[in-house]
VEXDREN-2710 file (C-alpha; in Angstrom, 1 decimal):
% VEXDREN-2710
k/r/px/py/pz
1/MET/0.0/0.0/0.0
2/ARG/2.9/2.4/0.7
3/SER/4.0/2.2/-2.9
4/ILE/0.7/3.6/-4.2
5/PRO/1.5/7.3/-3.5
6/ARG/5.0/7.1/-5.1
7/LEU/3.7/5.4/-8.2
8/CYS/0.8/7.8/-8.6
9/CYS/3.2/10.8/-8.2
10/VAL/5.4/9.4/-11.0
11/VAL/2.4/9.0/-13.3
12/VAL/1.2/12.6/-12.6
13/VAL/4.7/14.1/-13.3
14/ALA/5.0/12.1/-16.5
15/ALA/1.6/13.1/-17.7
16/VAL/2.2/16.8/-17.1
17/PHE/5.8/17.3/-18.2
18/LEU/6.4/14.7/-21.0
19/PRO/6.6/16.6/-24.3
20/ALA/3.9/15.9/-26.8
21/ALA/1.5/17.5/-29.2
22/ALA/-1.2/17.6/-26.5
23/GLN/-3.0/19.8/-24.1
24/THR/-2.8/19.0/-20.3
25/GLU/-5.1/20.2/-17.6
26/PHE/-3.6/19.7/-14.1
27/ASP/-5.6/21.0/-11.1
28/PRO/-4.0/19.8/-7.9
29/SER/-5.3/20.7/-4.4
30/VAL/-4.2/20.3/-0.8
31/ALA/-6.7/20.5/2.1
32/ALA/-6.6/20.6/5.9
33/GLU/-9.9/20.1/7.7
34/ALA/-11.5/19.3/11.0
35/VAL/-14.1/16.5/10.8
36/TYR/-16.7/15.2/13.2
37/SER/-18.8/12.1/13.3
38/ASP/-21.5/11.3/15.8
39/ASN/-21.4/7.5/15.1
40/LEU/-18.1/5.9/14.3
41/GLU/-19.5/2.4/14.3
42/HIS/-22.0/3.3/11.5
43/PHE/-24.5/0.8/12.9
44/GLY/-24.8/-1.6/15.8
45/THR/-25.6/-1.2/19.5
46/SER/-22.7/1.1/20.3
47/PHE/-22.6/4.9/19.5
48/SER/-19.5/6.9/19.9
49/SER/-18.6/10.3/18.5
50/ASP/-15.2/11.9/17.8
51/THR/-13.4/14.7/16.0
52/ALA/-10.4/14.3/13.8
53/TYR/-8.1/16.1/11.5
54/ARG/-8.1/15.3/7.8
55/LEU/-5.3/16.1/5.4
56/GLY/-6.1/15.7/1.7
57/LEU/-4.1/15.6/-1.5
58/ASP/-5.9/15.6/-4.9
59/LEU/-3.9/15.2/-8.2
60/PRO/-6.2/15.1/-11.2
61/VAL/-4.6/15.2/-14.7
62/THR/-6.4/15.3/-18.0
63/ARG/-4.4/15.1/-21.2
64/ASP/-6.0/15.7/-24.6
65/LEU/-4.4/13.8/-27.5
66/ARG/-4.9/13.9/-31.3
67/THR/-7.3/11.0/-31.3
68/GLY/-8.7/11.1/-27.8
69/SER/-7.9/11.8/-24.2
70/VAL/-6.6/10.2/-21.0
71/ARG/-7.5/11.1/-17.4
72/PHE/-5.7/10.1/-14.2
73/ARG/-6.5/11.0/-10.7
74/TYR/-4.9/10.2/-7.3
75/ASN/-6.6/11.2/-4.1
76/ALA/-5.2/10.6/-0.6
77/ARG/-6.8/11.6/2.8
78/ARG/-5.1/11.1/6.1
79/PHE/-7.4/10.9/9.2
80/GLY/-6.1/11.3/12.8
81/TYR/-8.7/10.9/15.5
82/GLN/-8.7/12.7/18.9
83/ASP/-9.8/9.8/21.1
84/SER/-10.2/6.8/18.7
85/GLY/-6.6/6.2/17.6
86/THR/-7.5/2.7/16.3
87/LEU/-9.3/4.4/13.4
88/ASP/-6.3/6.5/12.3
89/HIS/-5.8/5.7/8.6
90/THR/-5.2/6.9/5.1
91/ASP/-7.8/6.6/2.3
92/HIS/-6.4/6.1/-1.2
93/LEU/-8.3/6.5/-4.5
94/VAL/-6.8/5.9/-8.0
95/GLU/-8.7/6.4/-11.2
96/PHE/-7.6/6.1/-14.8
97/SER/-9.7/6.4/-18.0
98/SER/-9.0/6.8/-21.7
99/SER/-11.1/7.5/-24.8
100/THR/-9.8/6.9/-28.3
101/VAL/-11.4/7.6/-31.7
102/LEU/-10.7/4.7/-34.1
103/GLY/-11.2/6.0/-37.6
104/ARG/-14.3/8.1/-38.3
105/LYS/-17.0/5.8/-36.9
106/SER/-15.6/3.9/-33.9
107/THR/-14.6/4.8/-30.3
108/LEU/-12.9/2.8/-27.6
109/THR/-13.0/3.7/-23.9
110/ALA/-11.5/2.1/-20.9
111/SER/-11.3/2.8/-17.2
112/VAL/-9.7/1.3/-14.1
113/ASP/-10.5/2.4/-10.5
114/PHE/-9.1/1.3/-7.1
115/SER/-9.9/2.6/-3.6
116/SER/-8.9/1.7/-0.1
117/ALA/-11.0/3.5/2.5
118/GLN/-13.2/3.4/5.6
119/THR/-15.6/5.9/4.0
120/GLN/-19.2/5.2/4.4
121/ALA/-22.5/7.2/4.6
122/ASP/-21.2/9.8/2.2
123/LEU/-22.8/10.5/-1.2
124/GLU/-20.1/10.0/-3.8
125/SER/-22.6/9.0/-6.5
126/LEU/-26.3/8.8/-6.8
127/GLU/-26.0/5.1/-7.5
128/ASP/-23.3/4.3/-4.8
129/PRO/-24.4/1.2/-2.9
130/ALA/-22.1/2.1/0.0
131/ILE/-24.8/4.6/1.2
132/VAL/-26.4/1.5/2.9
133/LEU/-24.9/1.4/6.4
134/THR/-22.9/-1.7/7.4
135/GLU/-20.2/-2.2/10.1
136/ARG/-17.1/-0.1/9.9
137/THR/-14.4/-1.9/7.9
138/THR/-11.5/-1.1/5.7
139/ARG/-12.8/-1.7/2.2
140/GLU/-10.7/-2.3/-0.9
141/ARG/-12.6/-1.9/-4.2
142/PHE/-11.3/-2.5/-7.7
143/SER/-13.1/-2.2/-11.0
144/ALA/-12.1/-2.2/-14.7
145/ASP/-14.2/-2.0/-17.8
146/VAL/-13.8/-1.4/-21.6
147/ALA/-16.4/-0.3/-24.1
148/TYR/-16.4/-0.3/-27.9
149/GLY/-18.9/1.8/-29.9
150/ARG/-19.4/2.0/-33.7
151/GLN/-21.6/4.1/-35.9
152/ILE/-23.3/2.0/-38.7
153/GLY/-24.4/4.1/-41.6
154/ALA/-26.1/7.4/-40.9
155/PHE/-28.6/6.3/-38.3
156/TRP/-27.6/3.1/-36.5
157/ASP/-25.1/2.5/-33.7
158/TRP/-23.8/-0.6/-31.9
159/GLY/-21.9/-1.0/-28.7
160/LEU/-20.2/-3.8/-26.7
161/SER/-18.8/-3.5/-23.2
162/ALA/-17.3/-5.7/-20.5
163/GLY/-16.1/-5.3/-16.9
164/THR/-15.0/-6.9/-13.7
165/GLY/-14.7/-5.8/-10.1
166/THR/-13.9/-6.9/-6.6
167/VAL/-14.7/-5.8/-3.0
168/SER/-12.9/-7.0/0.1
169/HIS/-13.2/-6.1/3.7
170/ASP/-10.8/-6.1/6.7
171/LEU/-12.5/-5.8/10.1
172/ILE/-11.1/-3.2/12.6
173/ASP/-10.3/-4.2/16.1
174/GLY/-12.9/-2.9/18.5
175/TYR/-15.3/-1.8/15.7
176/SER/-17.0/-5.0/14.7
177/SER/-20.7/-5.1/14.8
178/GLY/-20.7/-8.0/17.3
179/LEU/-22.5/-10.2/14.8
180/GLY/-19.5/-12.4/14.0
181/GLY/-18.4/-10.4/11.0
182/THR/-21.1/-11.9/8.8
183/THR/-22.9/-8.6/8.0
184/VAL/-20.3/-7.8/5.3
185/GLU/-19.1/-10.0/2.5
186/ASP/-16.2/-10.1/0.1
187/ARG/-17.3/-10.4/-3.5
188/SER/-16.3/-10.2/-7.2
189/HIS/-18.3/-9.8/-10.4
190/THR/-17.9/-9.9/-14.2
191/TRP/-20.3/-8.6/-16.8
192/LEU/-20.8/-8.3/-20.5
193/SER/-23.4/-6.1/-22.3
194/THR/-24.3/-5.1/-25.8
195/SER/-26.7/-2.5/-27.3
196/PHE/-28.2/-1.4/-30.6
197/GLY/-29.6/2.1/-31.3
198/ARG/-31.2/4.1/-34.1
199/GLN/-31.4/7.9/-34.4
200/VAL/-35.0/8.3/-35.3
201/SER/-34.9/12.1/-35.2
202/LYS/-32.5/14.9/-34.6
203/ARG/-33.1/14.7/-30.8
204/THR/-34.2/11.1/-30.2
205/ASN/-32.4/7.8/-30.2
206/LEU/-34.3/4.5/-29.6
207/GLY/-32.4/1.3/-28.7
208/PHE/-32.3/-2.1/-27.1
209/GLY/-29.7/-3.5/-24.6
210/MET/-28.8/-6.7/-22.9
211/GLN/-26.5/-7.5/-20.0
212/ALA/-25.3/-10.7/-18.3
213/GLN/-23.5/-10.6/-14.9
214/GLN/-22.0/-13.2/-12.6
215/ASN/-21.6/-12.5/-8.9
216/ARG/-19.2/-14.6/-6.8
217/LEU/-19.8/-14.1/-3.1
218/ASP/-17.3/-15.2/-0.5
219/LEU/-19.8/-16.5/2.1
220/SER/-23.2/-16.9/0.4
221/GLY/-22.4/-18.5/-3.0
222/ASP/-22.7/-17.6/-6.7
223/GLU/-25.4/-15.8/-8.6
224/GLU/-26.1/-14.9/-12.2
225/PHE/-28.5/-12.4/-13.6
226/GLN/-29.5/-11.2/-17.1
227/THR/-31.3/-8.0/-18.0
228/ALA/-32.9/-6.8/-21.3
229/ASN/-34.2/-3.2/-21.8
230/LEU/-35.8/-1.0/-24.4
231/ARG/-34.4/2.5/-24.1
232/ILE/-35.0/6.0/-25.3
233/ARG/-32.7/9.0/-25.2
234/HIS/-34.3/12.4/-26.0
235/GLN/-32.9/15.9/-26.0
236/LEU/-35.9/17.9/-25.0
237/ASP/-34.0/21.2/-25.8
238/PRO/-30.4/22.3/-25.6
239/ASN/-30.6/22.4/-21.8
240/ASN/-32.8/19.4/-21.1
241/SER/-32.2/15.6/-21.7
242/LEU/-34.1/12.5/-20.7
243/ALA/-33.1/8.9/-20.8
244/VAL/-35.4/6.0/-20.0
245/ALA/-34.7/2.2/-20.0
246/ILE/-37.3/-0.3/-19.1
247/GLY/-37.3/-4.1/-19.4
248/GLY/-36.9/-7.2/-17.2
249/PHE/-34.4/-9.2/-15.3
250/SER/-34.0/-12.9/-14.3
251/THR/-31.6/-14.4/-11.8
252/SER/-30.4/-17.9/-11.0
253/SER/-28.6/-18.6/-7.7
254/GLU/-26.6/-21.3/-6.0
255/ILE/-27.1/-19.5/-2.7
256/PRO/-29.0/-21.7/-0.2
257/ASP/-32.6/-20.5/0.5
258/VAL/-32.4/-17.9/-2.3
259/PRO/-35.0/-18.6/-5.0
260/ASP/-34.5/-17.7/-8.7
261/ARG/-36.2/-14.3/-9.4
262/THR/-37.7/-12.3/-12.2
263/GLY/-38.7/-8.7/-12.1
264/VAL/-38.9/-5.3/-13.7
265/ASN/-35.7/-3.5/-14.6
266/LEU/-36.0/0.3/-14.8
267/GLN/-33.7/3.3/-15.1
268/VAL/-34.5/7.0/-15.6
269/THR/-32.0/9.8/-15.9
270/TYR/-33.0/13.4/-16.3
271/ASN/-30.5/16.3/-16.7
272/ARG/-31.5/20.0/-16.7
273/ASP/-29.1/22.9/-17.2
274/PHE/-30.6/26.0/-15.6
275/ARG/-28.8/29.3/-16.0
276/ARG/-26.9/29.0/-12.7
277/VAL/-27.7/25.5/-11.6
278/GLU/-27.3/22.0/-13.0
279/PHE/-30.0/19.5/-11.9
280/ASP/-29.6/15.7/-12.1
281/LEU/-32.3/13.2/-11.3
282/PHE/-31.8/9.4/-11.2
283/ALA/-34.3/6.6/-10.5
284/GLY/-33.9/2.9/-11.0
285/ARG/-34.7/-0.6/-9.9
286/ARG/-32.4/-3.5/-10.8
287/PRO/-30.6/-6.5/-9.3
288/THR/-27.3/-5.7/-7.7
289/PRO/-24.5/-7.6/-5.9
290/GLY/-25.9/-6.2/-2.7
291/GLY/-23.3/-3.5/-1.9
292/ASP/-21.3/-4.5/1.2
293/LEU/-24.0/-6.5/3.0
294/LYS/-24.0/-10.3/3.0
295/GLY/-26.0/-11.7/0.1
296/THR/-27.6/-10.2/-3.0
297/ALA/-30.6/-7.9/-3.5
298/THR/-32.8/-5.9/-5.8
299/ASN/-32.2/-2.2/-5.2
300/THR/-34.6/0.7/-5.8
301/ASN/-32.8/4.0/-6.0
302/VAL/-34.0/7.6/-6.3
303/GLY/-31.5/10.5/-6.2
304/VAL/-31.2/14.2/-7.0
305/ARG/-28.2/16.4/-7.2
306/LEU/-27.9/20.2/-7.6
307/ALA/-24.7/22.1/-8.4
308/PRO/-23.5/25.2/-10.3
309/PRO/-22.1/24.7/-13.7
310/LEU/-18.3/24.5/-14.1
311/GLY/-16.8/28.0/-14.4
312/ALA/-15.1/30.7/-12.4
313/GLN/-17.6/31.1/-9.6
314/THR/-16.4/32.4/-6.3
315/VAL/-18.7/30.0/-4.4
316/LEU/-18.8/26.4/-5.4
317/TRP/-21.5/24.2/-3.8
318/ASP/-23.4/20.9/-4.2
319/LEU/-26.5/19.4/-2.7
320/SER/-27.4/15.7/-3.0
321/ALA/-30.1/13.4/-1.7
322/VAL/-30.5/9.6/-2.2
323/TYR/-33.1/7.1/-1.1
324/VAL/-32.3/3.3/-1.4
325/ARG/-34.6/0.4/-0.7
326/ARG/-32.8/-2.9/-0.5
327/ASP/-35.0/-6.0/-1.1
328/PRO/-32.8/-9.0/-0.2
329/ALA/-32.8/-12.1/-2.4
330/ASP/-32.9/-14.2/0.7
331/LEU/-36.4/-13.8/2.1
332/ASP/-35.1/-14.4/5.7
333/ASP/-33.0/-11.2/5.5
334/PRO/-34.5/-7.9/6.4
335/GLU/-35.6/-5.2/3.9
336/ILE/-33.6/-2.0/4.4
337/ASP/-34.6/1.7/3.7
338/THR/-31.7/4.2/3.6
339/LEU/-31.9/8.0/3.1
340/GLY/-28.8/10.1/2.7
341/ILE/-28.4/13.9/2.3
342/ARG/-25.2/15.8/1.7
343/ALA/-24.4/19.5/1.3
344/GLY/-21.0/21.0/0.6
345/VAL/-19.7/24.5/-0.1
346/THR/-16.3/26.0/-1.0
347/TRP/-15.7/29.8/-0.9
348/LEU/-12.8/30.9/-2.9
349/ALA/-11.3/33.9/-1.1
350/ARG/-8.7/33.9/-3.9
351/PRO/-8.3/31.7/-6.9
352/GLU/-5.6/29.7/-5.0
353/ILE/-7.3/29.6/-1.5
354/GLY/-10.7/28.5/-0.4
355/VAL/-12.7/27.7/2.8
356/ARG/-14.5/24.4/2.5
357/GLY/-17.3/22.8/4.6
358/SER/-19.7/19.9/4.3
359/VAL/-22.4/18.1/6.2
360/SER/-24.0/14.7/5.5
361/HIS/-26.6/12.7/7.3
362/THR/-27.6/9.1/6.6
363/GLN/-30.6/7.4/8.3
364/GLN/-31.4/3.7/8.0
365/SER/-34.4/1.6/9.1
366/SER/-35.1/-2.1/8.6
367/ASP/-37.3/-5.0/9.8
368/THR/-34.7/-5.6/12.5
369/THR/-33.4/-3.0/14.9
370/VAL/-29.8/-4.3/14.5
371/LEU/-29.6/-2.5/11.1
372/ASP/-31.4/0.7/12.2
373/ASN/-29.0/3.6/12.6
374/ASP/-28.1/7.1/11.5
375/VAL/-24.8/8.9/11.0
376/LEU/-24.0/12.6/11.0
377/ASN/-20.7/13.7/9.5
378/THR/-19.4/17.3/9.3
379/SER/-16.2/19.0/8.1
380/LEU/-14.7/22.4/7.9
381/GLY/-11.3/23.5/6.7
382/VAL/-9.1/25.3/4.1
383/VAL/-8.2/24.1/0.6
384/TRP/-5.2/25.3/-1.5
385/PHE/-5.2/25.2/-5.3
386/PRO/-1.5/25.8/-6.3
387/ARG/-2.4/26.6/-9.9
388/GLY/-5.7/28.3/-9.2
389/ARG/-9.1/26.8/-9.6
390/GLN/-9.8/25.5/-13.1
391/ARG/-6.6/26.8/-14.5
392/ARG/-5.1/25.0/-17.5
393/ASN/-1.5/24.3/-18.4
394/GLN/-1.1/24.6/-22.2
395/GLU/1.8/22.7/-23.8
END
């Protein structure tokens, strides 16, 4: 783990300074913050609060090439707690993605992500299953995917994509739920999907997609599911877009006491660009590997996000809210309802210096009180942008 920061710094330096006929955007930042949590266990019968310092380093690099672009990001956050020294740790996040144009009608994209963190109950994505509260562990997540897209004639398009991922957990001494460590489960998955589409008008694309996924769970067993969807993407106007996919899913499972299932698969995404605010809405229902909890589930998600458009604003802010209902595949496991809300703001006193604060609250209820809990996290500190916010380095 100690070699990760060194390797990432080498990659960042190479991407920024290697000569090439390309344009590089490098927006590093350094942060020092005080954080507070009113529930370090996340759930269980114990509730303890504590304050900590958090030192953060963010190194995002985007390099535009003649036929595409590459993006790399390394983020590290060091936590030091006032009374709970056992939880002192460093979170690591590494992201890499690339996009390449192959000729005039084809594109190839790829991405690889790795994270090692204790983070939970924080809205990183409107679809993030980690919003569902489980016992506090050190989680290592890895994912990789590749996608190929091709334009066929003037109106048709075709795509093929595949991916894999793993999640592993290490329990923390003194912070187990007391349930024998069986509430979380290591897992891995692989998937393959294909889609066809037709541009039926200037603003509308109709299509059909299929996906097959295999989940390998460390404790429960293996499960496979397949989905098929009809989809429509419609540009309502230059500032409004809507995407809807509806179809069905079927699962087959080797997990004891888990029946094979069929159901409705649905996903709705709406984006609205107001003059000073961008609005994102997501709603969906589909089978998932279950997040961190033991077993698999069908998740129903509804989430919204508000944020100003990218630009030279003095005040940067974001507001997110997500509701998740987890219907477990094993009928003996409890249903879980989770609601998370997050707000963050950064005031740029100068282009290089800002004051940053955030607050998030996650509340969870279920058929068993063991999984009922809520977590409040707050932070306040300063952030330094050595090159100025949104400044570009032209080469």
